[in-house]
N, C-alpha and C positions, 0 to 999 in steps of 0.2 A: 618748761615744765620740769619739775623736780620730783624725784621718786623718794618716798619715805617708806621705811620698813621697820617692823618690830618682830622679833622671834622670841617665842616663849616655850618653855618645856612644861610638860605635865606627865603624871604617872599613868594616865589612861592610854589604852592601846590606840594606835593611829587610825584604824578603820572606824572605831567607835567615835573618836574625836571628829573625824571628817563627817560622819553621819550626823553628829550634833550640829556642826557648822552649817549644814544644809538646811537646818530648821531656822531660817532667818527671821521668821515672825516672832521667835522667842527672844531675839536680841534686846528689845526694850526692857525685858524682865531683869536684865543683868547690868545694863549701863544707863545711868541717868542722862547721858548725852544723847542717846538714841531715843527719840520721843515716840517714833512709830515706824513699823515695817509691815507692809501688807502685800500679799500676793496680788499681782496685776496681770496674770496670765502665765502660760508655761514659761518657766525660767525668767520671769520678770517680777521685780519687786519695787515698790515705792517706799522711799526712805524719807524721814523727817529727822533732822539732826539739830539739836540745840547748839547755837553758836552765838557767844556773847549775849546780847539782849534780843536776839532774833532767832531765826531758824534758816537752815539750808534744806532745800527739797530737791529730790531727783528720783528718776526711775532708772533702774539699771537692769540690763540683761545679763544672764549668767551663761558661761560655757563650762560644763562640768566634765572633768576627766578623772582618771585615777588619783584620788587624794588631792585633787587640784580643782579649785573653783575660781575661774577668771570672771571678772565683771567689768562692764562698761556702761556709762551713762547713755541712755537713749533720749532723755529729756530732762531738763532741770536747770538749776541755778549756776552750775559750773559751765565754763566754756568747753572744757573737756574734763573727764573724770573716769578713772579706771583703775584696775588693780587685780589682786588675787589673794586667795587663801591657799596655802599649801601645807600639807601635813606629811611628816616623814617619821618612820619608826626610829627610835633611839633605845639604847639599853635602859630598861626599866620604864618605858613609856613612849612618848612621842614629842616631837617639836612641831610647833605651828608658826608659820611665817605669814604675816599680813603685809602686803605691799600695796601702796596707793600712789598714783600720780594724778595731778589735777592742775588746772589752770583757771584762774579767776578772770573776771572781766575787767579788772583794773591793773594792767601790767606794771604801772608805775609804783603801785603799792605792794607788789608781790613779795618783796623782801621783808616787809613787815607783817603782811596778812598770812602768807603761806605757812610760816612756822606755827602761827596760832591755830590755823585750820588743821594742820598736821597733828598738833598736840591733841586736839579734841578727837580726831579720827583714830589715832594710835591708842589713846587712853580708852576709847570705847572698845577697840579691838581687844586690848588686854583685859578689860572688864568682861567681855563676852567669853573669852577663853577661860578665864577663872570661873565665871558663873556656870558655864556649860560643862567644863571638864575638871572641876575641882581646883585646888590651889595651883597656880601657875607661876613659874619663875621667869623673869625677863632675862634672856640670854644676850640679845643685842638690840639696839635701838632705843634703849631706855633714856639716853641723853635727850632725845626729842620730846620727852614727856616733861622736861623741866623748863622753867622760864629761862630765857637767855640772861647771861650775866653781862652787864654793860661795863666797859672800862671806866675807872674812876678818874 
């Protein structure tokens, strides 16, 4: 299992940004990759993510702490899936870090598939932060958003 992460900065205050990130049902409004998010109980959400010419579906539980929202798949298409949103105060605003780890059901293809899945998840996270908290600048993790360059 590999961890992927992206950190973005925004000019909004950290408590405000964290409050907005807790409104997961709004995520599809800001990312074309996230097709649906619906509440499925206390701290449970069902996600539908566009991936290639299909979709990935999962239900995730949330563990909420001060400016930290951890999540883990309870049911779905991944063998395992989890991660977190963390918000910290920075001069002039806040930084938001999205971390995700997952494992697919085809370990032999993980080297090819995992970076593609990560690209969609991280792109969606960047879109959500920009949509919820105004323009966001990528501080780290932007390299995972680009297609790999193959040696010639």
